[in-house]
Backbone bond lengths (Angstrom), bond angles and torsions (degrees), N, CA, C in turn:
res aa  C-N    CA-C-N  psi(-1)  N-CA   C-N-CA  omega(-1)  CA-C   N-CA-C  phi
1 X - - - 1.461 - - 1.530 108.95 -
2 X 1.328 116.03 137.12 1.457 121.60 178.26 1.521 110.15 -101.43
3 X 1.316 117.11 129.65 1.455 122.23 179.77 1.527 109.65 -106.88
4 X 1.327 115.68 140.33 1.458 120.98 -176.91 1.522 110.67 -99.86
5 X 1.321 116.09 127.89 1.459 121.98 174.66 1.521 107.63 -147.92
6 X 1.323 116.07 101.10 1.463 120.99 -176.97 1.520 112.19 -63.72
7 X 1.327 118.48 -20.30 1.463 120.09 176.68 1.527 111.58 -62.03
8 X 1.340 116.75 -22.47 1.464 119.87 179.52 1.523 112.31 -92.33
9 X 1.336 117.48 -2.14 1.465 120.67 173.42 1.533 107.93 -59.77
10 X 1.334 118.52 130.89 1.472 119.99 -177.88 1.523 113.99 -54.38
11 X 1.328 117.03 -36.46 1.462 119.18 179.39 1.519 110.81 -64.36
12 X 1.319 116.51 -43.28 1.465 120.80 -179.37 1.521 110.78 -71.08
13 X 1.331 116.75 -46.36 1.453 120.75 -178.87 1.515 112.54 -61.41
14 X 1.342 116.72 -42.74 1.464 120.38 179.64 1.523 111.12 -65.08
15 X 1.324 116.29 -42.89 1.465 120.26 -179.64 1.524 111.15 -64.99
16 X 1.330 116.93 -43.97 1.462 119.74 179.63 1.526 111.43 -65.24
17 X 1.324 117.13 -39.65 1.463 119.91 178.76 1.525 110.42 -62.06
18 X 1.325 116.20 -43.95 1.469 119.97 178.57 1.519 110.92 -62.43
19 X 1.333 117.07 -42.21 1.457 120.69 -177.05 1.531 111.66 -70.64
20 X 1.318 117.68 -40.19 1.463 119.93 177.40 1.525 110.55 -64.59
21 X 1.340 116.91 -37.73 1.465 120.22 177.78 1.520 111.01 -64.22
22 X 1.323 116.39 -41.83 1.465 120.17 177.91 1.519 110.71 -65.61
23 X 1.333 116.43 -38.45 1.466 120.48 -179.67 1.516 111.39 -65.71
24 X 1.332 116.87 -29.53 1.462 120.13 179.40 1.517 111.48 -65.84
25 X 1.327 116.20 -18.70 1.464 120.79 179.07 1.524 112.72 -96.65
26 X 1.339 116.67 8.99 1.470 119.61 177.71 1.523 110.24 -51.83
27 X 1.318 116.08 132.27 1.461 120.74 -178.49 1.528 108.84 -139.56
28 X 1.322 115.91 98.73 1.459 120.39 -178.89 1.522 111.38 -64.45
29 X 1.327 116.49 -35.17 1.463 119.49 -179.47 1.521 110.29 -64.59
30 X 1.359 116.40 -43.77 1.459 120.32 -179.36 1.519 111.35 -64.69
31 X 1.318 116.22 -29.71 1.460 120.06 179.20 1.523 112.19 -74.61
32 X 1.332 117.17 -10.42 1.450 120.85 177.86 1.516 114.14 76.54
33 X 1.329 116.68 15.00 1.463 119.93 -175.60 1.528 111.49 -65.58
34 X 1.335 116.11 -42.50 1.465 119.34 -176.29 1.525 111.97 -68.86
35 X 1.327 116.87 -17.72 1.457 120.00 -176.90 1.525 113.21 -91.23
36 X 1.317 117.56 -0.80 1.457 119.33 -178.65 1.526 111.02 -66.08
37 X 1.337 118.08 142.78 1.477 120.60 179.26 1.531 111.26 -56.72
38 X 1.312 115.39 129.25 1.456 119.55 179.55 1.505 113.98 82.77
39 X 1.336 117.33 -8.58 1.458 120.57 -179.65 1.514 112.68 85.43
40 X 1.296 115.10 166.05 1.464 121.95 -175.65 1.527 112.25 -61.43
41 X 1.330 116.54 -40.33 1.466 120.29 -175.34 1.522 112.49 -66.02
42 X 1.341 116.88 -22.11 1.459 120.13 -177.76 1.522 112.72 -80.52
43 X 1.331 116.97 -9.79 1.464 120.29 -178.06 1.531 111.08 -78.79
44 X 1.312 115.50 159.51 1.454 120.96 170.73 1.525 108.48 -73.31
45 X 1.344 118.73 161.30 1.465 119.85 177.08 1.527 113.03 -54.22
46 X 1.326 118.29 -40.45 1.459 120.32 179.33 1.525 110.79 -65.13
47 X 1.331 117.33 -41.87 1.462 120.69 178.48 1.524 110.91 -64.93
48 X 1.321 117.11 -38.78 1.465 120.44 176.91 1.522 110.57 -62.68
49 X 1.330 115.73 -45.76 1.462 120.02 -178.93 1.520 111.51 -62.37
50 X 1.308 116.54 -41.38 1.466 120.00 -179.37 1.527 111.18 -71.13
51 X 1.335 117.20 -35.57 1.458 120.24 178.21 1.526 111.43 -66.45
52 X 1.330 115.64 -31.05 1.472 121.14 -178.09 1.527 111.75 -99.94
53 X 1.321 117.45 25.35 1.468 121.20 -174.04 1.518 113.12 -62.09
54 X 1.336 118.06 -23.21 1.465 120.33 -179.36 1.530 112.19 -100.81
55 X 1.318 117.14 0.53 1.464 121.44 -174.80 1.530 110.01 -100.35
56 X 1.318 116.63 128.01 1.463 121.07 -177.03 1.529 112.13 -72.70
57 X 1.328 117.22 -51.25 1.472 122.29 -175.97 1.530 110.82 51.27
58 X 1.338 118.18 54.50 1.470 120.19 -171.45 1.521 113.12 -86.66
59 X 1.313 115.37 167.82 1.451 120.22 163.58 1.527 107.90 -69.74
60 X 1.314 116.89 165.32 1.459 120.42 175.85 1.528 109.78 -79.64
61 X 1.332 115.84 166.27 1.466 119.72 176.16 1.530 110.42 -60.33
62 X 1.333 116.28 -41.49 1.463 119.77 178.92 1.526 110.88 -65.83
63 X 1.338 116.01 -38.18 1.458 119.18 176.57 1.520 111.79 -63.03
64 X 1.324 116.67 -39.06 1.458 120.66 177.09 1.510 111.92 -63.05
65 X 1.325 116.62 -41.45 1.462 120.17 178.52 1.519 111.53 -65.97
66 X 1.335 116.13 -36.18 1.463 119.50 175.90 1.522 110.32 -63.29
67 X 1.332 117.62 -45.95 1.459 120.76 178.82 1.519 111.06 -60.14
68 X 1.330 116.38 -44.21 1.464 120.11 178.14 1.529 110.48 -56.30
69 X 1.327 116.53 -47.75 1.470 120.42 -177.51 1.523 111.88 -64.49
70 X 1.333 116.57 -41.30 1.464 119.58 -179.71 1.525 111.05 -63.78
71 X 1.322 117.22 -43.72 1.468 119.92 -179.50 1.525 110.67 -67.73
72 X 1.332 117.30 -37.76 1.466 119.06 175.92 1.525 110.38 -60.03
73 X 1.337 116.49 -40.58 1.463 120.35 -176.27 1.521 112.25 -73.42
74 X 1.333 116.32 -39.96 1.473 120.53 -174.89 1.524 112.26 -80.55
75 X 1.343 117.64 -31.77 1.458 123.84 -178.47 1.535 111.86 55.67
76 X 1.327 117.86 55.18 1.471 120.92 -177.94 1.525 111.97 -72.59
77 X 1.328 115.57 147.91 1.462 120.45 174.63 1.520 110.87 -74.93
78 X 1.332 116.60 -39.13 1.462 121.42 179.41 1.522 110.09 -133.16
79 X 1.329 115.45 118.45 1.459 122.18 173.51 1.528 107.22 -97.06
80 X 1.314 117.08 127.86 1.462 121.39 178.63 1.522 108.32 -111.53
81 X 1.328 115.53 127.46 1.456 120.93 178.64 1.524 109.76 -119.55
82 X 1.326 115.57 127.77 1.456 121.50 173.55 1.517 107.75 -99.36
83 X 1.342 116.83 106.70 1.453 120.91 178.75 1.512 113.62 107.39
84 X 1.325 117.87 79.22 1.465 121.95 -179.95 1.518 111.84 -70.12
85 X 1.334 117.19 -43.70 1.462 123.65 -168.33 1.529 107.82 54.09
86 X 1.335 118.23 -129.05 1.460 120.61 -179.64 1.529 112.31 -88.84
87 X 1.349 116.92 -4.21 1.459 119.81 171.20 1.512 116.80 102.60
88 X 1.328 118.78 14.51 1.465 119.66 179.87 1.523 111.25 -63.50
89 X 1.321 116.93 -51.92 1.465 119.24 179.35 1.526 110.81 -64.89
90 X 1.323 116.32 -36.90 1.463 120.54 -179.38 1.520 111.32 -61.34
91 X 1.330 116.97 -38.83 1.461 120.22 178.97 1.526 111.40 -62.19
92 X 1.328 117.20 -38.61 1.469 119.84 177.46 1.527 110.71 -66.13
93 X 1.325 116.24 -42.34 1.461 120.04 178.36 1.525 110.74 -64.25
94 X 1.337 116.57 -43.95 1.464 121.01 -177.67 1.525 111.61 -67.59
95 X 1.341 116.74 -37.02 1.458 119.94 177.50 1.524 110.62 -61.24
96 X 1.329 116.52 -40.58 1.464 120.33 178.81 1.520 111.51 -66.92
97 X 1.328 116.26 -41.67 1.461 120.41 177.47 1.532 110.17 -61.33
98 X 1.336 116.47 -44.43 1.456 120.64 178.41 1.532 111.17 -58.59
99 X 1.324 116.23 -44.83 1.456 120.25 -177.07 1.521 112.43 -72.63
100 X 1.337 116.39 -25.55 1.469 119.44 174.07 1.520 111.76 -70.35
101 X 1.329 116.26 -23.54 1.458 120.41 -178.54 1.505 113.26 79.02
102 X 1.319 116.51 10.32 1.462 120.24 179.86 1.527 108.58 -159.94
103 X 1.332 116.10 152.80 1.459 120.69 175.46 1.513 113.24 106.88
104 X 1.334 114.86 178.79 1.457 122.83 179.79 1.520 108.68 -154.51
105 X 1.327 115.24 162.62 1.466 121.96 176.60 1.522 107.79 -116.99
106 X 1.325 116.26 127.67 1.458 122.20 173.36 1.519 106.65 -113.04
107 X 1.334 115.98 114.79 1.454 120.74 -175.56 1.524 110.16 -118.61
108 X 1.327 116.37 156.53 1.463 120.79 -175.42 1.518 110.31 -126.28
109 X 1.329 116.54 141.94 1.463 121.03 178.80 1.519 109.99 -148.36
110 X 1.336 115.29 132.09 1.461 121.25 -179.23 1.524 113.14 -78.59
111 X 1.333 116.82 -37.53 1.458 120.27 -173.86 1.527 111.34 -87.86
112 X 1.320 117.06 127.52 1.469 121.40 -175.32 1.524 111.96 -65.26
113 X 1.331 118.19 -39.36 1.457 120.75 -179.00 1.524 111.55 -65.85
114 X 1.334 116.36 -41.24 1.463 119.36 177.66 1.529 110.87 -65.72
115 X 1.315 116.88 -41.15 1.461 120.22 179.25 1.524 110.42 -60.05
116 X 1.337 116.83 -42.00 1.460 120.76 179.74 1.526 110.83 -66.38
117 X 1.338 117.12 -42.18 1.462 120.68 179.10 1.527 110.95 -64.16
118 X 1.317 116.23 -40.06 1.467 120.07 178.99 1.530 110.61 -63.90
119 X 1.319 117.11 -42.88 1.471 119.95 179.03 1.531 110.82 -60.98
120 X 1.333 116.67 -37.44 1.469 119.26 177.22 1.527 110.85 -64.33
121 X 1.326 116.46 -40.10 1.463 120.44 178.73 1.523 111.07 -64.43
122 X 1.308 116.83 -39.51 1.461 119.70 179.18 1.528 110.95 -66.52
123 X 1.325 115.86 -37.22 1.463 119.86 179.51 1.524 110.74 -68.55
124 X 1.321 118.16 -42.58 1.461 120.44 -176.28 1.523 112.13 -71.38
125 X 1.326 117.48 -20.24 1.467 120.83 176.93 1.522 112.40 -95.07
126 X 1.323 116.79 -5.55 1.458 120.01 -179.28 1.511 114.08 76.90
127 X 1.324 117.06 18.21 1.465 121.30 -178.67 1.523 112.94 -107.16
128 X 1.321 116.41 5.23 1.462 119.43 -175.90 1.522 113.16 -65.92
129 X 1.330 117.46 -20.01 1.461 119.13 -179.22 1.520 113.48 -76.29
130 X 1.336 117.39 -11.38 1.468 119.11 179.10 1.527 111.78 -113.28
131 X 1.346 117.26 6.45 1.467 121.16 -178.04 1.524 110.73 -124.18
132 X 1.310 115.90 133.15 1.465 122.92 170.72 1.516 108.15 -119.18
133 X 1.327 117.01 125.95 1.466 121.36 177.22 1.525 108.78 -102.29
134 X 1.327 115.93 120.23 1.456 121.78 176.31 1.521 107.82 -95.33
135 X 1.315 116.68 113.22 1.461 120.91 -177.01 1.525 109.98 -88.90
136 X 1.324 116.06 128.97 1.456 120.87 -179.87 1.513 111.33 130.42
137 X 1.309 116.51 -173.01 1.461 123.53 -179.21 1.524 109.67 -69.44
138 X 1.328 117.19 121.23 1.463 121.53 -176.68 1.514 112.43 -59.53
139 X 1.333 117.03 -28.07 1.468 119.73 179.01 1.526 111.04 -67.08
140 X 1.327 116.21 -17.55 1.460 121.01 176.58 1.532 111.35 -102.81
141 X 1.330 116.76 -46.83 1.462 119.47 -175.05 1.527 112.58 -67.91
142 X 1.334 117.41 -32.23 1.462 119.68 -179.77 1.519 112.67 -85.23
143 X 1.313 117.02 -9.43 1.461 119.67 178.66 1.516 111.55 -63.80
144 X 1.327 116.75 -25.92 1.460 121.25 -178.07 1.521 112.14 -106.59
145 X 1.323 117.85 20.91 1.457 121.24 178.10 1.525 109.79 -54.73
146 X 1.329 115.57 129.52 1.470 120.03 -171.24 1.524 114.11 -89.99
147 X 1.331 117.52 13.99 1.465 120.27 -178.73 1.517 109.01 -156.27
148 X 1.327 115.89 177.13 1.451 119.97 174.11 1.514 110.61 -70.89
149 X 1.327 116.28 159.53 1.458 121.57 173.80 1.522 106.27 -101.30
150 X 1.330 116.90 107.80 1.461 121.46 -171.22 1.526 113.35 -94.22
151 X 1.321 115.99 -14.02 1.470 123.47 173.99 1.515 105.25 -156.85
152 X 1.326 117.29 132.88 1.462 120.48 -174.30 1.522 109.86 -127.62
153 X 1.332 116.18 132.00 1.454 122.68 170.66 1.520 108.42 -115.38
154 X 1.322 116.37 122.77 1.460 122.27 178.47 1.523 108.31 -108.89
155 X 1.334 116.07 105.64 1.458 120.29 -176.92 1.524 111.34 -142.63
156 X 1.338 115.31 27.83 1.460 120.19 174.18 1.516 109.32 -92.96
157 X 1.348 116.64 -154.01 1.460 119.79 178.18 1.520 109.69 -58.56
158 X 1.319 116.29 130.34 1.460 121.11 -169.12 1.527 113.07 -63.93
159 X 1.330 117.45 -33.49 1.454 119.06 -179.16 1.527 112.21 -73.04
160 X 1.329 116.78 -10.00 1.464 120.41 178.23 1.532 112.91 -101.18
161 X 1.330 117.08 -5.26 1.467 118.94 -177.52 1.532 111.93 -61.85
162 X 1.326 116.79 -42.82 1.469 118.82 179.58 1.526 111.79 -66.93
163 X 1.345 120.54 -47.17 1.464 118.80 176.31 1.525 113.50 -58.07
164 X 1.325 117.30 -38.34 1.468 119.49 178.68 1.528 110.55 -67.77
165 X 1.325 117.14 -41.35 1.464 119.44 176.61 1.525 110.89 -60.44
166 X 1.327 117.40 -46.22 1.464 120.11 -179.54 1.529 110.90 -61.55
167 X 1.325 116.39 -35.67 1.463 120.55 177.08 1.526 111.02 -63.51
168 X 1.334 116.46 -38.54 1.462 121.02 -175.77 1.528 113.34 -84.14
169 X 1.314 117.83 -16.70 1.469 120.34 -172.34 1.524 114.72 -52.60
170 X 1.341 120.51 -39.31 1.459 118.13 178.29 1.533 113.79 -62.12
171 X 1.347 116.92 -16.74 1.463 121.61 -179.06 1.526 112.55 -100.89
172 X 1.339 117.93 4.68 1.461 121.81 -177.57 1.521 110.28 -95.37
173 X 1.320 116.09 112.36 1.464 120.46 176.30 1.528 109.29 -78.64
174 X 1.329 118.11 156.91 1.461 119.79 175.00 1.527 110.38 -55.32
175 X 1.316 115.93 135.78 1.456 120.97 -178.32 1.512 114.31 95.84
176 X 1.330 117.94 -9.37 1.467 121.01 178.83 1.526 110.22 -65.74
177 X 1.339 115.68 135.16 1.458 120.57 176.38 1.523 110.18 -93.73
178 X 1.330 115.42 134.92 1.462 122.35 175.61 1.525 106.58 -122.04
179 X 1.329 116.16 123.10 1.463 121.67 -177.11 1.526 108.93 -115.72
180 X 1.329 116.34 129.70 1.466 121.53 175.72 1.522 108.40 -119.75
181 X 1.339 115.73 133.79 1.460 120.52 -177.96 1.530 110.30 -94.37
182 X 1.323 115.08 158.02 1.468 123.39 173.73 1.525 112.84 69.89
183 X 1.316 115.79 54.44 1.463 121.44 179.77 1.522 111.89 -56.95
184 X 1.326 117.22 -30.37 1.456 120.57 -173.89 1.528 113.65 -79.19
185 X 1.323 118.22 -7.20 1.463 120.02 179.73 1.522 110.63 -81.67
186 X 1.326 116.44 135.36 1.464 121.70 -175.50 1.526 112.40 -59.01
187 X 1.321 117.12 -35.00 1.458 119.77 -175.72 1.506 114.68 -63.75
188 X 1.323 117.13 -15.56 1.466 120.70 -178.35 1.527 112.15 -89.20
189 X 1.315 118.31 -3.28 1.465 121.41 -173.86 1.537 114.12 -56.25
190 X 1.352 120.47 -46.87 1.468 118.45 178.99 1.525 112.27 -59.29
191 X 1.330 116.45 -38.29 1.470 120.20 177.82 1.530 110.34 -63.54
192 X 1.324 116.54 -47.28 1.464 120.12 -178.27 1.518 111.22 -63.10
193 X 1.327 117.20 -41.51 1.462 119.87 177.56 1.528 110.50 -59.43
194 X 1.304 116.14 -36.77 1.468 120.72 -177.54 1.530 111.19 -69.70
195 X 1.343 117.55 -52.20 1.472 118.77 -174.73 1.519 111.97 -74.39
196 X 1.326 117.61 -18.85 1.463 120.40 178.96 1.523 112.35 -87.94
197 X 1.327 117.70 -6.30 1.463 122.00 177.07 1.527 108.30 -88.24
198 X 1.337 119.47 112.86 1.468 121.83 -176.61 1.528 113.27 -55.25
199 X 1.319 116.83 -25.77 1.463 119.93 -178.56 1.519 112.41 -65.12
200 X 1.342 117.33 -18.30 1.466 120.51 -177.37 1.518 113.65 -93.96
201 X 1.347 116.80 1.12 1.451 119.13 169.26 1.515 116.68 88.70
202 X 1.333 117.47 31.79 1.468 120.60 177.63 1.526 110.26 -132.69
203 X 1.320 115.20 147.49 1.463 121.25 164.53 1.524 105.51 -106.96
204 X 1.319 116.62 119.83 1.453 120.58 -167.77 1.522 111.23 -124.84
205 X 1.341 115.82 141.22 1.456 120.74 178.05 1.528 108.28 -141.69
206 X 1.325 116.47 144.45 1.461 121.47 176.90 1.516 109.21 -92.05
207 X 1.339 115.67 127.61 1.456 120.86 177.78 1.522 108.22 -101.86
208 X 1.339 118.15 125.08 1.468 121.13 -171.82 1.531 113.37 -82.16
209 X 1.311 116.66 76.21 1.455 121.28 174.71 1.522 107.92 -124.05
210 X 1.350 117.36 123.48 1.463 123.16 -176.36 1.543 110.68 49.63
211 X 1.353 117.66 -118.15 1.464 120.68 -179.43 1.516 112.77 -84.61
212 X 1.314 117.16 11.20 1.453 122.09 175.70 1.512 113.71 90.15
213 X 1.313 116.05 138.61 1.470 122.38 172.94 1.523 108.63 -121.42
214 X 1.313 115.96 133.55 1.457 121.92 176.42 1.531 107.02 -95.83
215 X 1.338 116.42 118.43 1.453 121.84 179.73 1.530 107.61 -107.83
216 X 1.309 116.02 116.94 1.459 121.80 -174.37 1.522 109.63 -121.39
217 X 1.317 115.83 131.22 1.465 122.06 178.35 1.527 108.47 -101.93
218 X 1.318 115.69 126.49 1.468 120.80 176.44 1.529 108.51 -71.62
219 X 1.329 116.40 127.09 1.463 120.96 -175.87 1.515 111.93 -93.73
């Protein structure tokens, strides 16, 4: 029996290896982020995205494999990702969609240079036909989403994860999985408090991979 896993396609594997290697060299100090007037937190989301234009801030390899497995199992028609960056997580999502034989990935990115680099990565791996990158503020670009959100990855600026989730909630059917990366970062606390409160309609569990992923099922 032959099993299909696009993550093992040489084009995908080579691209991911190159991107993970580049991400290992992420240097916030060299990017001058800490030296910005008022500090990074004082910037607008667009200013933050532009300041971090050279920084990958990726999911881990194990986190990518988890996302791939979840999408394979759920078989969503539309995967929505908040925070493309250079496209490492998107490639894992797109590989799963490709192997499912159905579905698409709609991803969002604030920085124009990162969006362009991600599109090049999708083209060189042959996955560009299942990925759409919406450039701009996700709170605006996802407002006009033309379908339900059947699987959601929240991995953009942490203070925006809750507003983006609230924006998408009318499109979340019961059983939809919502995954947020970097549980250990302080900026995600309002989001975690929200999805962990049973009154808000989620069953939520923390998965211990790298900085933690919060996996929440819409009830």
